[in-house]
C-alpha positions in Angstrom: -14.9 -12.3 -15.2 -18.4 -12.5 -16.5 -20.8 -9.7 -16.9 -20.1 -6.4 -15.1 -18.6 -7.9 -12.0 -16.0 -5.4 -11.0 -13.5 -6.6 -8.3 -11.0 -4.4 -6.7 -7.3 -4.6 -7.6 -5.3 -6.1 -4.8 -1.8 -4.8 -4.3 0.2 -7.3 -2.3 3.1 -6.1 -0.1 5.5 -8.7 1.3 8.4 -6.5 2.3 8.8 -4.2 5.3 11.9 -2.6 6.8 13.9 -5.4 5.2 13.5 -3.6 1.8 12.0 -0.1 2.1 11.8 0.4 -1.6 9.8 -2.7 -2.3 7.7 -2.0 0.9 6.7 1.4 -0.6 5.7 0.2 -4.1 2.2 -1.3 -3.2 1.3 1.9 -1.4 2.5 4.1 -4.3 0.5 2.2 -7.0 -2.5 2.1 -4.8 -2.5 5.9 -4.4 -2.2 6.1 -8.1 -5.3 3.9 -8.5 -7.1 5.9 -5.9 -6.4 9.1 -7.7 -7.8 7.5 -10.9 -10.9 6.4 -8.9 -10.0 2.7 -9.4 -11.3 0.4 -6.7 -8.3 -1.3 -5.0 -7.0 -2.6 -1.7 -3.6 -3.5 -0.1 -2.7 -6.8 1.5 0.2 -6.9 3.9 1.8 -10.4 4.0 5.0 -11.8 5.7 7.5 -9.1 6.6 5.1 -6.3 5.4 2.6 -7.2 8.2 5.1 -5.6 10.6 4.4 -2.2 9.1 1.3 -1.9 11.3 3.4 -1.7 14.4 3.2 1.8 15.9 5.9 4.2 14.5 7.5 1.6 12.1 6.3 3.3 8.9 8.2 6.4 9.9 11.4 4.5 9.4 10.5 3.4 5.8 11.6 5.6 2.9 12.2 3.8 -0.4 14.8 5.1 -2.8 13.3 7.6 -5.2 9.9 7.5 -3.6 8.0 9.6 -1.0 8.3 8.4 2.6 5.9 5.6 3.5 4.2 7.8 6.1 3.1 10.2 3.3 1.8 7.4 1.1 -0.1 5.8 4.0 -1.8 9.2 4.6 -2.9 9.3 1.0 -4.2 5.7 1.3 -6.3 6.8 4.2 -7.5 9.9 2.3 -8.6 7.6 -0.6 -10.2 5.2 1.9 -8.2 2.3 0.4 -8.6 -0.8 2.6 -5.5 -2.4 4.0 -5.6 -6.0 5.1 -3.2 -7.9 7.3 
């Protein structure tokens, strides 16, 4: 990058219910960035795009991580954009 062009970090998710732990990671790191006031966004690709279906995130809970529902609420609180 040249000058002071600051572009947001993009965390890419490509797993959904097929791998709850990997599905959770982009949301986890994005909430960390949000709490550090780092500009970021999340992109849902492939299987991860299914996470926007109503109620589906309630079934996703990665091993050793908070439930995806809890992380999505934090993503909303930090106003982190999510793209599908």
